[in-house]
C-alpha positions in Angstrom: -0.9 4.9 13.4 -0.6 1.1 13.5 -0.8 -0.6 10.4 0.7 -3.9 9.0 0.5 -4.9 5.4 0.4 -8.4 4.1 1.0 -9.0 0.4 0.9 -12.3 -1.0 2.3 -13.0 -4.4 0.0 -14.5 -7.0 2.8 -14.2 -9.8 6.6 -14.3 -9.0 7.6 -10.9 -7.9 11.3 -10.2 -8.8 13.5 -7.3 -9.4 12.8 -7.8 -12.9 9.2 -7.3 -12.6 9.4 -4.6 -10.0 9.2 -6.2 -6.6 8.8 -4.4 -3.6 11.9 -3.0 -2.0 12.3 -1.7 1.5 14.9 0.5 3.7 15.6 -1.6 6.7 15.4 0.2 10.0 13.4 3.2 8.8 10.2 2.2 10.7 11.4 4.0 13.5 12.0 7.6 12.0 8.5 8.9 12.1 6.7 10.1 9.1 8.6 11.0 6.2 8.1 14.0 4.1 6.3 13.5 0.6 6.9 15.5 -2.6 4.4 15.1 -5.7 5.1 13.0 -8.6 3.2 12.3 -12.0 0.3 10.3 -11.3 -0.1 9.5 -15.0 2.9 7.3 -14.8 2.9 6.2 -11.1 0.5 4.2 -8.9 0.8 7.0 -6.3 0.7 10.6 -6.7 3.4 11.3 -4.1 6.7 9.9 -2.8 9.1 10.3 0.0 11.3 13.3 -0.8 14.8 12.1 -1.9 16.9 13.5 0.6 15.0 11.4 3.3 15.8 8.0 1.7 19.0 6.2 1.0 18.5 4.0 -1.9 21.7 2.3 -1.4 20.2 0.6 1.6 17.1 -0.8 -0.3 16.4 -4.7 0.0 14.5 -6.2 -2.6 11.7 -8.8 -1.3 11.5 -11.4 -4.1 8.6 -13.8 -3.7 7.4 -16.9 -5.6 3.5 -17.5 -5.9 2.0 -18.0 -2.5 4.7 -16.5 -0.6 4.0 -13.3 1.5 5.8 -10.3 2.7 4.7 -8.5 6.1 5.7 -4.9 6.7 5.0 -2.1 9.1 3.4 0.9 7.5 6.2 3.4 8.4 9.1 1.4 6.8 10.1 3.2 3.7 8.8 0.8 0.9 8.4 1.0 -3.1 8.7 -0.8 -6.1 10.1 0.1 -9.3 8.0 0.1 -12.5 7.4 -3.2 -14.2 9.1 -2.9 -17.7 9.1 -6.6 -18.1 6.7 -8.6 -19.9 6.0 -10.7 -16.7 3.1 -9.7 -14.8 3.4 -8.9 -11.2 0.2 -9.4 -9.3 -0.4 -9.8 -5.5 -3.2 -9.8 -2.9 -2.8 -7.0 -0.4 -4.4 -6.7 3.2 -3.9 -4.1 5.8 -4.4 -5.1 9.4 -5.1 -1.7 11.4 -5.3 -1.1 15.2 -8.9 -0.2 16.4 -7.1 2.7 18.0 -5.9 4.1 14.5 -8.4 6.6 12.9 -8.9 6.5 9.2 -8.3 9.7 7.5 -10.7 10.1 4.8 -9.7 13.2 3.8 -6.4 11.9 3.1 -7.7 8.6 1.1 -11.1 9.5 0.0 -14.3 7.7 1.0 -13.9 4.9 -1.5 -11.9 2.8 0.7 -13.8 0.7 3.4 -12.6 -0.9 6.6 -14.1 -3.6 8.5 -13.6 -4.5 12.2 -12.5 -8.1 12.4 -12.4 -8.2 16.1 -12.6 -6.1 19.4 -14.0 -2.6 19.8 -13.4 0.6 17.8 -11.5 3.2 19.8 -10.9 5.8 17.1 -14.3 6.6 15.9 -14.2 5.1 12.5 -17.0 4.3 10.1 -16.8 0.6 9.2 -18.2 -1.0 6.1 -21.3 -3.2 6.3 -20.1 -7.0 5.5 -23.3 -7.7 3.9 -23.1 -5.0 1.3 -21.0 -5.6 -2.0 -18.7 -2.6 -2.7 -17.8 -3.9 -6.1 -19.1 -1.0 -8.0 -17.6 1.6 -5.9 -14.1 -0.4 -6.7 -14.5 -0.4 -10.3 -15.4 3.4 -10.3 -12.1 3.8 -8.4 -10.2 1.8 -10.6 -11.6 3.6 -13.9 -10.7 7.0 -12.4 -7.2 5.8 -11.5 -6.6 4.5 -15.0 -8.0 7.7 -16.6 -5.3 10.0 -14.6 -8.2 11.8 -12.6 
């Protein structure tokens, strides 16, 4: 899986409002094992098992608006809950190799990918850039907020 994530800060992203943290040099360790967590209080329903992560090595990625971070999908990364009164908002983009196959069983059918350049080698199904998927995104957001 070759995926690079670019996250552009719209608001300040600080330790106080739960900026991303990474554990350096973990991108070469292969895939981690995951355990379920409560999806009602977490954005995701699983996290890396505790024995495979060393929080003492975490580096916090603090950003000002319009600054960006770039990270490999394999590096261990997370963010703490934003319990501050300061909003943390950013724009997220993922660049995926055309040799990477999207696992719809894992992520569902709501997420669309678009080929920006090159040729597909993995047999992916791509979104149609002439179609608006906004209703699908709204449904997904409502679904996540209701805890289903």
